[in-house]
ChimeraX commands (.cxc) that place a marker at each C-alpha (Angstrom):
marker #1 position -137.45,211.00,-54.64 radius 0.5
marker #1 position -140.12,210.19,-52.05 radius 0.5
marker #1 position -143.39,211.36,-53.61 radius 0.5
marker #1 position -144.97,211.92,-57.00 radius 0.5
marker #1 position -142.76,214.58,-58.67 radius 0.5
marker #1 position -144.14,218.06,-59.26 radius 0.5
marker #1 position -144.36,217.65,-63.02 radius 0.5
marker #1 position -146.73,214.72,-62.58 radius 0.5
marker #1 position -148.98,216.82,-60.36 radius 0.5
marker #1 position -149.08,219.47,-63.08 radius 0.5
marker #1 position -149.97,216.90,-65.74 radius 0.5
marker #1 position -152.68,215.45,-63.50 radius 0.5
marker #1 position -154.25,218.88,-63.02 radius 0.5
marker #1 position -153.84,219.81,-66.66 radius 0.5
marker #1 position -155.55,216.74,-68.08 radius 0.5
marker #1 position -158.56,217.32,-65.85 radius 0.5
marker #1 position -158.83,220.98,-66.83 radius 0.5
marker #1 position -158.34,220.49,-70.58 radius 0.5
marker #1 position -159.88,217.05,-71.14 radius 0.5
marker #1 position -162.59,216.99,-68.48 radius 0.5
marker #1 position -163.52,214.30,-65.99 radius 0.5
marker #1 position -164.31,211.61,-68.55 radius 0.5
marker #1 position -160.73,211.70,-69.90 radius 0.5
marker #1 position -158.77,212.93,-66.88 radius 0.5
marker #1 position -157.17,209.48,-66.54 radius 0.5
marker #1 position -155.21,210.17,-69.75 radius 0.5
marker #1 position -152.63,211.44,-67.25 radius 0.5
marker #1 position -151.91,207.79,-66.38 radius 0.5
marker #1 position -150.17,207.23,-69.72 radius 0.5
marker #1 position -149.35,210.74,-70.91 radius 0.5
marker #1 position -146.83,211.51,-72.22 radius 0.5
marker #1 position -145.11,208.70,-74.01 radius 0.5
marker #1 position -146.74,205.42,-72.94 radius 0.5
marker #1 position -148.82,203.31,-75.31 radius 0.5
marker #1 position -150.23,199.83,-74.84 radius 0.5
marker #1 position -151.16,197.38,-77.58 radius 0.5
marker #1 position -153.25,194.35,-76.66 radius 0.5
marker #1 position -154.29,191.45,-78.86 radius 0.5
marker #1 position -156.30,188.75,-77.11 radius 0.5
marker #1 position -154.06,187.31,-74.37 radius 0.5
marker #1 position -150.85,189.11,-75.28 radius 0.5
marker #1 position -149.49,192.49,-76.25 radius 0.5
marker #1 position -146.71,194.94,-75.55 radius 0.5
marker #1 position -145.90,198.28,-73.97 radius 0.5
marker #1 position -144.20,201.08,-75.86 radius 0.5
marker #1 position -142.61,204.19,-74.40 radius 0.5
marker #1 position -141.72,207.13,-76.61 radius 0.5
marker #1 position -141.94,204.85,-79.64 radius 0.5
marker #1 position -139.77,201.99,-78.36 radius 0.5
marker #1 position -141.04,198.63,-77.13 radius 0.5
marker #1 position -140.19,198.30,-73.43 radius 0.5
marker #1 position -142.16,195.26,-72.25 radius 0.5
marker #1 position -144.29,192.34,-73.35 radius 0.5
marker #1 position -147.76,191.79,-71.92 radius 0.5
marker #1 position -149.30,188.44,-71.10 radius 0.5
marker #1 position -152.84,187.62,-70.08 radius 0.5
marker #1 position -154.35,186.43,-66.82 radius 0.5
marker #1 position -154.11,182.80,-67.94 radius 0.5
marker #1 position -150.35,183.00,-67.39 radius 0.5
marker #1 position -151.02,183.69,-63.71 radius 0.5
marker #1 position -153.52,180.84,-63.53 radius 0.5
marker #1 position -151.07,178.43,-65.17 radius 0.5
marker #1 position -148.46,179.21,-62.53 radius 0.5
marker #1 position -150.83,179.12,-59.54 radius 0.5
marker #1 position -151.87,176.08,-57.56 radius 0.5
marker #1 position -154.48,175.10,-54.99 radius 0.5
marker #1 position -153.50,177.95,-52.66 radius 0.5
marker #1 position -152.92,181.63,-53.40 radius 0.5
marker #1 position -151.81,184.06,-50.71 radius 0.5
marker #1 position -152.37,187.78,-51.14 radius 0.5
marker #1 position -149.72,189.39,-48.97 radius 0.5
marker #1 position -150.00,193.03,-47.96 radius 0.5
marker #1 position -147.63,195.21,-45.96 radius 0.5
marker #1 position -149.78,195.73,-42.87 radius 0.5
marker #1 position -148.10,195.94,-39.46 radius 0.5
marker #1 position -149.36,192.45,-38.53 radius 0.5
marker #1 position -146.73,190.93,-40.84 radius 0.5
marker #1 position -144.16,191.65,-38.13 radius 0.5
marker #1 position -145.84,189.02,-35.94 radius 0.5
marker #1 position -146.23,186.33,-38.60 radius 0.5
marker #1 position -144.15,183.21,-39.12 radius 0.5
marker #1 position -144.08,183.10,-42.92 radius 0.5
marker #1 position -141.98,179.96,-43.22 radius 0.5
marker #1 position -145.12,178.02,-44.10 radius 0.5
marker #1 position -145.84,180.09,-47.22 radius 0.5
marker #1 position -144.86,177.74,-50.01 radius 0.5
marker #1 position -142.72,178.94,-52.90 radius 0.5
marker #1 position -144.74,180.20,-55.85 radius 0.5
marker #1 position -147.97,180.78,-53.91 radius 0.5
marker #1 position -147.80,184.43,-52.77 radius 0.5
marker #1 position -148.76,187.58,-54.64 radius 0.5
marker #1 position -146.81,190.35,-52.91 radius 0.5
marker #1 position -148.45,193.78,-52.81 radius 0.5
marker #1 position -146.42,196.99,-52.80 radius 0.5
marker #1 position -143.93,196.95,-49.92 radius 0.5
marker #1 position -144.53,193.26,-49.27 radius 0.5
marker #1 position -142.00,192.72,-52.06 radius 0.5
marker #1 position -139.49,193.33,-49.25 radius 0.5
marker #1 position -140.25,189.76,-48.13 radius 0.5
marker #1 position -139.17,188.17,-51.40 radius 0.5
marker #1 position -136.14,185.95,-51.07 radius 0.5
marker #1 position -136.15,186.37,-47.30 radius 0.5
marker #1 position -139.19,185.53,-45.17 radius 0.5
marker #1 position -140.98,184.38,-48.33 radius 0.5
marker #1 position -139.13,182.52,-51.04 radius 0.5
marker #1 position -139.98,182.94,-54.69 radius 0.5
marker #1 position -143.37,184.68,-55.03 radius 0.5
marker #1 position -146.07,183.78,-57.50 radius 0.5
marker #1 position -146.25,187.43,-58.59 radius 0.5
marker #1 position -145.95,191.01,-57.40 radius 0.5
marker #1 position -148.67,193.65,-57.73 radius 0.5
marker #1 position -148.30,197.45,-57.68 radius 0.5
marker #1 position -151.09,199.83,-58.65 radius 0.5
marker #1 position -150.20,203.28,-57.29 radius 0.5
marker #1 position -147.41,205.16,-59.06 radius 0.5
marker #1 position -146.51,206.93,-55.80 radius 0.5
marker #1 position -145.02,203.66,-54.61 radius 0.5
marker #1 position -142.76,203.63,-57.67 radius 0.5
marker #1 position -141.48,207.13,-57.02 radius 0.5
marker #1 position -140.87,206.42,-53.35 radius 0.5
marker #1 position -139.55,202.85,-53.52 radius 0.5
marker #1 position -137.96,202.42,-56.93 radius 0.5
marker #1 position -134.75,201.16,-55.32 radius 0.5
marker #1 position -136.67,198.48,-53.40 radius 0.5
marker #1 position -138.33,197.36,-56.63 radius 0.5
marker #1 position -134.95,197.06,-58.35 radius 0.5
marker #1 position -133.58,195.03,-55.48 radius 0.5
marker #1 position -136.53,192.71,-54.89 radius 0.5
marker #1 position -138.25,192.14,-58.23 radius 0.5
marker #1 position -136.09,189.61,-60.03 radius 0.5
marker #1 position -135.76,189.17,-63.80 radius 0.5
marker #1 position -138.54,186.97,-65.11 radius 0.5
marker #1 position -140.91,187.95,-62.30 radius 0.5
marker #1 position -144.62,188.00,-63.05 radius 0.5
marker #1 position -145.70,191.59,-62.40 radius 0.5
marker #1 position -149.24,192.95,-62.12 radius 0.5
marker #1 position -148.77,196.65,-62.89 radius 0.5
marker #1 position -151.24,199.45,-63.58 radius 0.5
marker #1 position -150.96,201.86,-66.50 radius 0.5
marker #1 position -149.60,204.66,-64.30 radius 0.5
marker #1 position -147.05,202.34,-62.69 radius 0.5
marker #1 position -145.78,201.30,-66.13 radius 0.5
marker #1 position -145.44,204.93,-67.19 radius 0.5
marker #1 position -143.66,205.94,-63.97 radius 0.5
marker #1 position -141.23,203.03,-64.31 radius 0.5
marker #1 position -140.46,204.07,-67.87 radius 0.5
marker #1 position -139.88,207.67,-66.79 radius 0.5
marker #1 position -137.28,206.46,-64.31 radius 0.5
marker #1 position -135.65,203.73,-66.45 radius 0.5
marker #1 position -137.38,202.52,-69.60 radius 0.5
marker #1 position -135.06,199.51,-69.81 radius 0.5
marker #1 position -135.97,198.00,-66.43 radius 0.5
marker #1 position -139.17,196.33,-67.63 radius 0.5
marker #1 position -137.43,194.45,-70.42 radius 0.5
marker #1 position -136.86,191.22,-68.49 radius 0.5
marker #1 position -140.14,191.23,-66.55 radius 0.5
marker #1 position -143.40,189.48,-67.46 radius 0.5
marker #1 position -146.22,192.00,-67.18 radius 0.5
marker #1 position -149.96,191.56,-66.66 radius 0.5
marker #1 position -151.89,194.81,-66.95 radius 0.5
marker #1 position -154.07,196.08,-64.11 radius 0.5
marker #1 position -156.54,198.20,-66.09 radius 0.5
marker #1 position -159.17,200.23,-64.26 radius 0.5
marker #1 position -162.51,199.08,-65.63 radius 0.5
marker #1 position -164.11,202.44,-64.81 radius 0.5
marker #1 position -161.26,204.44,-66.35 radius 0.5
marker #1 position -159.86,202.12,-69.01 radius 0.5
marker #1 position -156.69,202.73,-70.96 radius 0.5
marker #1 position -157.34,204.56,-74.24 radius 0.5
marker #1 position -161.05,205.18,-73.64 radius 0.5
marker #1 position -163.45,207.49,-71.83 radius 0.5
marker #1 position -164.57,206.88,-68.29 radius 0.5
marker #1 position -167.43,204.38,-68.17 radius 0.5
marker #1 position -170.73,205.35,-66.59 radius 0.5
marker #1 position -172.64,203.12,-64.21 radius 0.5
marker #1 position -174.97,202.17,-67.05 radius 0.5
marker #1 position -171.98,201.28,-69.23 radius 0.5
marker #1 position -170.64,198.99,-66.51 radius 0.5
marker #1 position -173.97,197.25,-65.96 radius 0.5
marker #1 position -174.05,196.29,-69.64 radius 0.5
marker #1 position -170.75,194.41,-69.45 radius 0.5
marker #1 position -171.45,190.64,-69.33 radius 0.5
marker #1 position -168.31,189.89,-67.30 radius 0.5
marker #1 position -169.12,192.26,-64.43 radius 0.5
marker #1 position -170.82,191.49,-61.11 radius 0.5
marker #1 position -172.05,194.49,-59.08 radius 0.5
marker #1 position -174.00,195.08,-55.90 radius 0.5
marker #1 position -177.54,196.46,-56.02 radius 0.5
marker #1 position -176.42,200.04,-55.52 radius 0.5
marker #1 position -173.77,199.83,-58.22 radius 0.5
marker #1 position -171.09,201.18,-55.89 radius 0.5
marker #1 position -169.12,197.94,-55.66 radius 0.5
marker #1 position -168.16,195.55,-58.42 radius 0.5
marker #1 position -165.92,192.70,-59.47 radius 0.5
marker #1 position -164.67,191.68,-62.87 radius 0.5
marker #1 position -165.00,188.04,-63.90 radius 0.5
marker #1 position -162.45,188.64,-66.68 radius 0.5
marker #1 position -159.64,190.75,-65.19 radius 0.5
marker #1 position -157.86,191.04,-68.55 radius 0.5
marker #1 position -160.72,193.31,-69.60 radius 0.5
marker #1 position -160.34,195.49,-66.53 radius 0.5
marker #1 position -160.80,195.29,-62.78 radius 0.5
marker #1 position -162.69,197.38,-60.27 radius 0.5
marker #1 position -160.22,199.56,-58.41 radius 0.5
marker #1 position -161.40,199.76,-54.82 radius 0.5
marker #1 position -159.07,201.80,-52.64 radius 0.5
marker #1 position -156.31,199.20,-52.35 radius 0.5
marker #1 position -154.28,197.10,-54.75 radius 0.5
marker #1 position -155.56,194.14,-52.72 radius 0.5
marker #1 position -159.00,194.63,-54.31 radius 0.5
marker #1 position -157.61,194.50,-57.85 radius 0.5
marker #1 position -155.37,191.53,-57.04 radius 0.5
marker #1 position -158.27,189.65,-55.47 radius 0.5
marker #1 position -160.11,189.74,-58.80 radius 0.5
marker #1 position -157.15,188.09,-60.52 radius 0.5
marker #1 position -156.85,185.57,-57.68 radius 0.5
marker #1 position -160.54,184.66,-57.92 radius 0.5
marker #1 position -160.09,183.96,-61.60 radius 0.5
marker #1 position -157.10,181.71,-60.89 radius 0.5
marker #1 position -157.90,180.05,-57.57 radius 0.5
marker #1 position -158.69,176.36,-57.34 radius 0.5
marker #1 position -159.36,176.03,-53.62 radius 0.5
marker #1 position -158.24,178.77,-51.21 radius 0.5
marker #1 position -157.22,182.43,-51.20 radius 0.5
marker #1 position -155.47,183.55,-48.03 radius 0.5
marker #1 position -154.90,187.12,-46.80 radius 0.5
marker #1 position -151.71,188.01,-44.94 radius 0.5
marker #1 position -151.01,191.57,-43.80 radius 0.5
marker #1 position -154.34,192.81,-45.18 radius 0.5
marker #1 position -155.01,194.75,-41.98 radius 0.5
marker #1 position -156.82,197.89,-43.20 radius 0.5
marker #1 position -157.86,198.77,-39.63 radius 0.5
marker #1 position -154.39,200.05,-38.63 radius 0.5
marker #1 position -153.42,201.78,-41.88 radius 0.5
marker #1 position -152.26,204.91,-40.04 radius 0.5
marker #1 position -149.52,202.90,-38.33 radius 0.5
marker #1 position -146.15,202.28,-40.04 radius 0.5
marker #1 position -146.16,199.38,-42.46 radius 0.5
marker #1 position -144.11,196.38,-41.37 radius 0.5
marker #1 position -141.03,197.69,-43.23 radius 0.5
marker #1 position -141.41,201.33,-42.09 radius 0.5
marker #1 position -140.55,203.20,-38.91 radius 0.5
marker #1 position -142.60,205.84,-37.09 radius 0.5
marker #1 position -140.33,208.59,-38.42 radius 0.5
marker #1 position -140.43,207.45,-42.04 radius 0.5
marker #1 position -143.96,206.54,-43.04 radius 0.5
marker #1 position -145.56,207.16,-46.43 radius 0.5
marker #1 position -149.10,208.50,-46.73 radius 0.5
marker #1 position -151.82,205.86,-46.94 radius 0.5
marker #1 position -155.39,206.46,-48.03 radius 0.5
marker #1 position -156.51,203.00,-46.90 radius 0.5
marker #1 position -157.90,204.14,-43.54 radius 0.5
marker #1 position -160.43,206.50,-45.13 radius 0.5
marker #1 position -161.23,203.91,-47.83 radius 0.5
marker #1 position -161.89,201.07,-45.36 radius 0.5
marker #1 position -165.60,200.79,-46.10 radius 0.5
marker #1 position -165.05,200.76,-49.84 radius 0.5
marker #1 position -162.31,198.14,-49.60 radius 0.5
marker #1 position -164.24,195.80,-47.33 radius 0.5
marker #1 position -167.38,196.03,-49.49 radius 0.5
marker #1 position -165.37,194.58,-52.37 radius 0.5
marker #1 position -164.09,191.77,-50.16 radius 0.5
marker #1 position -167.62,190.94,-49.02 radius 0.5
marker #1 position -168.83,190.78,-52.62 radius 0.5
marker #1 position -165.79,188.66,-53.49 radius 0.5
marker #1 position -166.68,186.22,-50.71 radius 0.5
marker #1 position -170.09,185.70,-52.29 radius 0.5
marker #1 position -168.47,185.01,-55.65 radius 0.5
marker #1 position -165.91,182.70,-54.05 radius 0.5
marker #1 position -168.65,180.60,-52.41 radius 0.5
marker #1 position -170.32,180.17,-55.78 radius 0.5
marker #1 position -167.01,178.88,-57.15 radius 0.5
marker #1 position -166.19,176.61,-54.23 radius 0.5
marker #1 position -163.25,178.78,-53.16 radius 0.5
marker #1 position -162.52,179.68,-49.52 radius 0.5
marker #1 position -161.28,183.12,-48.44 radius 0.5
marker #1 position -159.13,182.91,-45.30 radius 0.5
marker #1 position -157.92,185.81,-43.17 radius 0.5
marker #1 position -154.61,185.34,-41.34 radius 0.5
marker #1 position -154.45,188.79,-39.72 radius 0.5
marker #1 position -155.60,189.06,-36.08 radius 0.5
marker #1 position -156.25,192.80,-36.46 radius 0.5
marker #1 position -157.83,192.94,-39.91 radius 0.5
marker #1 position -160.92,195.05,-40.51 radius 0.5
marker #1 position -162.29,191.93,-42.20 radius 0.5
marker #1 position -162.94,190.49,-38.73 radius 0.5
marker #1 position -165.85,192.90,-38.33 radius 0.5
marker #1 position -167.46,191.32,-41.38 radius 0.5
marker #1 position -167.34,187.69,-40.24 radius 0.5
marker #1 position -164.24,186.67,-42.14 radius 0.5
marker #1 position -162.82,185.13,-38.98 radius 0.5
marker #1 position -159.16,184.60,-38.14 radius 0.5
marker #1 position -156.93,181.60,-38.79 radius 0.5
marker #1 position -153.80,181.59,-36.59 radius 0.5
marker #1 position -151.80,179.28,-38.82 radius 0.5
marker #1 position -149.03,181.87,-39.29 radius 0.5
marker #1 position -149.02,183.29,-35.75 radius 0.5
marker #1 position -145.62,183.33,-34.04 radius 0.5
marker #1 position -145.42,180.65,-31.37 radius 0.5
marker #1 position -143.72,181.21,-28.04 radius 0.5
marker link #1:1,2 radius 0.2
marker link #1:2,3 radius 0.2
marker link #1:3,4 radius 0.2
marker link #1:4,5 radius 0.2
marker link #1:5,6 radius 0.2
marker link #1:6,7 radius 0.2
marker link #1:7,8 radius 0.2
marker link #1:8,9 radius 0.2
marker link #1:9,10 radius 0.2
marker link #1:10,11 radius 0.2
marker link #1:11,12 radius 0.2
marker link #1:12,13 radius 0.2
marker link #1:13,14 radius 0.2
marker link #1:14,15 radius 0.2
marker link #1:15,16 radius 0.2
marker link #1:16,17 radius 0.2
marker link #1:17,18 radius 0.2
marker link #1:18,19 radius 0.2
marker link #1:19,20 radius 0.2
marker link #1:20,21 radius 0.2
marker link #1:21,22 radius 0.2
marker link #1:22,23 radius 0.2
marker link #1:23,24 radius 0.2
marker link #1:24,25 radius 0.2
marker link #1:25,26 radius 0.2
marker link #1:26,27 radius 0.2
marker link #1:27,28 radius 0.2
marker link #1:28,29 radius 0.2
marker link #1:29,30 radius 0.2
marker link #1:30,31 radius 0.2
marker link #1:31,32 radius 0.2
marker link #1:32,33 radius 0.2
marker link #1:33,34 radius 0.2
marker link #1:34,35 radius 0.2
marker link #1:35,36 radius 0.2
marker link #1:36,37 radius 0.2
marker link #1:37,38 radius 0.2
marker link #1:38,39 radius 0.2
marker link #1:39,40 radius 0.2
marker link #1:40,41 radius 0.2
marker link #1:41,42 radius 0.2
marker link #1:42,43 radius 0.2
marker link #1:43,44 radius 0.2
marker link #1:44,45 radius 0.2
marker link #1:45,46 radius 0.2
marker link #1:46,47 radius 0.2
marker link #1:47,48 radius 0.2
marker link #1:48,49 radius 0.2
marker link #1:49,50 radius 0.2
marker link #1:50,51 radius 0.2
marker link #1:51,52 radius 0.2
marker link #1:52,53 radius 0.2
marker link #1:53,54 radius 0.2
marker link #1:54,55 radius 0.2
marker link #1:55,56 radius 0.2
marker link #1:56,57 radius 0.2
marker link #1:57,58 radius 0.2
marker link #1:58,59 radius 0.2
marker link #1:59,60 radius 0.2
marker link #1:60,61 radius 0.2
marker link #1:61,62 radius 0.2
marker link #1:62,63 radius 0.2
marker link #1:63,64 radius 0.2
marker link #1:64,65 radius 0.2
marker link #1:65,66 radius 0.2
marker link #1:66,67 radius 0.2
marker link #1:67,68 radius 0.2
marker link #1:68,69 radius 0.2
marker link #1:69,70 radius 0.2
marker link #1:70,71 radius 0.2
marker link #1:71,72 radius 0.2
marker link #1:72,73 radius 0.2
marker link #1:73,74 radius 0.2
marker link #1:74,75 radius 0.2
marker link #1:75,76 radius 0.2
marker link #1:76,77 radius 0.2
marker link #1:77,78 radius 0.2
marker link #1:78,79 radius 0.2
marker link #1:79,80 radius 0.2
marker link #1:80,81 radius 0.2
marker link #1:81,82 radius 0.2
marker link #1:82,83 radius 0.2
marker link #1:83,84 radius 0.2
marker link #1:84,85 radius 0.2
marker link #1:85,86 radius 0.2
marker link #1:86,87 radius 0.2
marker link #1:87,88 radius 0.2
marker link #1:88,89 radius 0.2
marker link #1:89,90 radius 0.2
marker link #1:90,91 radius 0.2
marker link #1:91,92 radius 0.2
marker link #1:92,93 radius 0.2
marker link #1:93,94 radius 0.2
marker link #1:94,95 radius 0.2
marker link #1:95,96 radius 0.2
marker link #1:96,97 radius 0.2
marker link #1:97,98 radius 0.2
marker link #1:98,99 radius 0.2
marker link #1:99,100 radius 0.2
marker link #1:100,101 radius 0.2
marker link #1:101,102 radius 0.2
marker link #1:102,103 radius 0.2
marker link #1:103,104 radius 0.2
marker link #1:104,105 radius 0.2
marker link #1:105,106 radius 0.2
marker link #1:106,107 radius 0.2
marker link #1:107,108 radius 0.2
marker link #1:108,109 radius 0.2
marker link #1:109,110 radius 0.2
marker link #1:110,111 radius 0.2
marker link #1:111,112 radius 0.2
marker link #1:112,113 radius 0.2
marker link #1:113,114 radius 0.2
marker link #1:114,115 radius 0.2
marker link #1:115,116 radius 0.2
marker link #1:116,117 radius 0.2
marker link #1:117,118 radius 0.2
marker link #1:118,119 radius 0.2
marker link #1:119,120 radius 0.2
marker link #1:120,121 radius 0.2
marker link #1:121,122 radius 0.2
marker link #1:122,123 radius 0.2
marker link #1:123,124 radius 0.2
marker link #1:124,125 radius 0.2
marker link #1:125,126 radius 0.2
marker link #1:126,127 radius 0.2
marker link #1:127,128 radius 0.2
marker link #1:128,129 radius 0.2
marker link #1:129,130 radius 0.2
marker link #1:130,131 radius 0.2
marker link #1:131,132 radius 0.2
marker link #1:132,133 radius 0.2
marker link #1:133,134 radius 0.2
marker link #1:134,135 radius 0.2
marker link #1:135,136 radius 0.2
marker link #1:136,137 radius 0.2
marker link #1:137,138 radius 0.2
marker link #1:138,139 radius 0.2
marker link #1:139,140 radius 0.2
marker link #1:140,141 radius 0.2
marker link #1:141,142 radius 0.2
marker link #1:142,143 radius 0.2
marker link #1:143,144 radius 0.2
marker link #1:144,145 radius 0.2
marker link #1:145,146 radius 0.2
marker link #1:146,147 radius 0.2
marker link #1:147,148 radius 0.2
marker link #1:148,149 radius 0.2
marker link #1:149,150 radius 0.2
marker link #1:150,151 radius 0.2
marker link #1:151,152 radius 0.2
marker link #1:152,153 radius 0.2
marker link #1:153,154 radius 0.2
marker link #1:154,155 radius 0.2
marker link #1:155,156 radius 0.2
marker link #1:156,157 radius 0.2
marker link #1:157,158 radius 0.2
marker link #1:158,159 radius 0.2
marker link #1:159,160 radius 0.2
marker link #1:160,161 radius 0.2
marker link #1:161,162 radius 0.2
marker link #1:162,163 radius 0.2
marker link #1:163,164 radius 0.2
marker link #1:164,165 radius 0.2
marker link #1:165,166 radius 0.2
marker link #1:166,167 radius 0.2
marker link #1:167,168 radius 0.2
marker link #1:168,169 radius 0.2
marker link #1:169,170 radius 0.2
marker link #1:170,171 radius 0.2
marker link #1:171,172 radius 0.2
marker link #1:172,173 radius 0.2
marker link #1:173,174 radius 0.2
marker link #1:174,175 radius 0.2
marker link #1:175,176 radius 0.2
marker link #1:176,177 radius 0.2
marker link #1:177,178 radius 0.2
marker link #1:178,179 radius 0.2
marker link #1:179,180 radius 0.2
marker link #1:180,181 radius 0.2
marker link #1:181,182 radius 0.2
marker link #1:182,183 radius 0.2
marker link #1:183,184 radius 0.2
marker link #1:184,185 radius 0.2
marker link #1:185,186 radius 0.2
marker link #1:186,187 radius 0.2
marker link #1:187,188 radius 0.2
marker link #1:188,189 radius 0.2
marker link #1:189,190 radius 0.2
marker link #1:190,191 radius 0.2
marker link #1:191,192 radius 0.2
marker link #1:192,193 radius 0.2
marker link #1:193,194 radius 0.2
marker link #1:194,195 radius 0.2
marker link #1:195,196 radius 0.2
marker link #1:196,197 radius 0.2
marker link #1:197,198 radius 0.2
marker link #1:198,199 radius 0.2
marker link #1:199,200 radius 0.2
marker link #1:200,201 radius 0.2
marker link #1:201,202 radius 0.2
marker link #1:202,203 radius 0.2
marker link #1:203,204 radius 0.2
marker link #1:204,205 radius 0.2
marker link #1:205,206 radius 0.2
marker link #1:206,207 radius 0.2
marker link #1:207,208 radius 0.2
marker link #1:208,209 radius 0.2
marker link #1:209,210 radius 0.2
marker link #1:210,211 radius 0.2
marker link #1:211,212 radius 0.2
marker link #1:212,213 radius 0.2
marker link #1:213,214 radius 0.2
marker link #1:214,215 radius 0.2
marker link #1:215,216 radius 0.2
marker link #1:216,217 radius 0.2
marker link #1:217,218 radius 0.2
marker link #1:218,219 radius 0.2
marker link #1:219,220 radius 0.2
marker link #1:220,221 radius 0.2
marker link #1:221,222 radius 0.2
marker link #1:222,223 radius 0.2
marker link #1:223,224 radius 0.2
marker link #1:224,225 radius 0.2
marker link #1:225,226 radius 0.2
marker link #1:226,227 radius 0.2
marker link #1:227,228 radius 0.2
marker link #1:228,229 radius 0.2
marker link #1:229,230 radius 0.2
marker link #1:230,231 radius 0.2
marker link #1:231,232 radius 0.2
marker link #1:232,233 radius 0.2
marker link #1:233,234 radius 0.2
marker link #1:234,235 radius 0.2
marker link #1:235,236 radius 0.2
marker link #1:236,237 radius 0.2
marker link #1:237,238 radius 0.2
marker link #1:238,239 radius 0.2
marker link #1:239,240 radius 0.2
marker link #1:240,241 radius 0.2
marker link #1:241,242 radius 0.2
marker link #1:242,243 radius 0.2
marker link #1:243,244 radius 0.2
marker link #1:244,245 radius 0.2
marker link #1:245,246 radius 0.2
marker link #1:246,247 radius 0.2
marker link #1:247,248 radius 0.2
marker link #1:248,249 radius 0.2
marker link #1:249,250 radius 0.2
marker link #1:250,251 radius 0.2
marker link #1:251,252 radius 0.2
marker link #1:252,253 radius 0.2
marker link #1:253,254 radius 0.2
marker link #1:254,255 radius 0.2
marker link #1:255,256 radius 0.2
marker link #1:256,257 radius 0.2
marker link #1:257,258 radius 0.2
marker link #1:258,259 radius 0.2
marker link #1:259,260 radius 0.2
marker link #1:260,261 radius 0.2
marker link #1:261,262 radius 0.2
marker link #1:262,263 radius 0.2
marker link #1:263,264 radius 0.2
marker link #1:264,265 radius 0.2
marker link #1:265,266 radius 0.2
marker link #1:266,267 radius 0.2
marker link #1:267,268 radius 0.2
marker link #1:268,269 radius 0.2
marker link #1:269,270 radius 0.2
marker link #1:270,271 radius 0.2
marker link #1:271,272 radius 0.2
marker link #1:272,273 radius 0.2
marker link #1:273,274 radius 0.2
marker link #1:274,275 radius 0.2
marker link #1:275,276 radius 0.2
marker link #1:276,277 radius 0.2
marker link #1:277,278 radius 0.2
marker link #1:278,279 radius 0.2
marker link #1:279,280 radius 0.2
marker link #1:280,281 radius 0.2
marker link #1:281,282 radius 0.2
marker link #1:282,283 radius 0.2
marker link #1:283,284 radius 0.2
marker link #1:284,285 radius 0.2
marker link #1:285,286 radius 0.2
marker link #1:286,287 radius 0.2
marker link #1:287,288 radius 0.2
marker link #1:288,289 radius 0.2
marker link #1:289,290 radius 0.2
marker link #1:290,291 radius 0.2
marker link #1:291,292 radius 0.2
marker link #1:292,293 radius 0.2
marker link #1:293,294 radius 0.2
marker link #1:294,295 radius 0.2
marker link #1:295,296 radius 0.2
marker link #1:296,297 radius 0.2
marker link #1:297,298 radius 0.2
marker link #1:298,299 radius 0.2
marker link #1:299,300 radius 0.2
view
């Protein structure tokens, strides 16, 4: 199955029609998924049975060190020498899980936010996400995984990516609601934001890289590096795809929104003494003075 199945499209439309815009995101967990959270732990249930345990963001911080790499699946990965990425330092986004155990050793974590990736690449997830892996998964990803095989999550360690604007089990938050949250930092216009406490929700900004960056900022001690976060060439095949077999990507049209979150994150990082380093020579971040570090460039 390569795309979201038809029954999910029906449920998505139905929740919007019958529940309205403020509760349309109920489709992320309906039917069957429920999440129970108590402080820094919890569990996921599907159709009444416990399918996974949840841990908090401190688990990620405990396992991270001075350096955290956020690794995307942009085409530039093809031209990177990843042998210098130390074991336990990389958070692999979506198709970047393909690198696990090969060009990158054991990752720090994996992060998947869009359920369409689950429907298209479930076999890759089964092959590349090892038992015991630390997994940052959204509500809809958890539900999709359970629809396919409710037992698969049992030996994974899950941290929830919860959309702060459309939180699990609650109505959509308004801009005024968000501004009242003490753990939120937003720009003057209120269009871009970051969560200082990702366990309480993150700002979803057009790419799982935005959500993951908020967790990384919470955990980082010194440096956050970006590999394969290209954005500018999102219409090209990802590093693991071919021109005849390429999944839809909405990143190109969301470029401005994505980069705005990175710019705000850079301001927060400076305040915390953390450096953000771009290792992609074609990244859209170059246009916003992130610069380029050629540490991982292939040498002749």
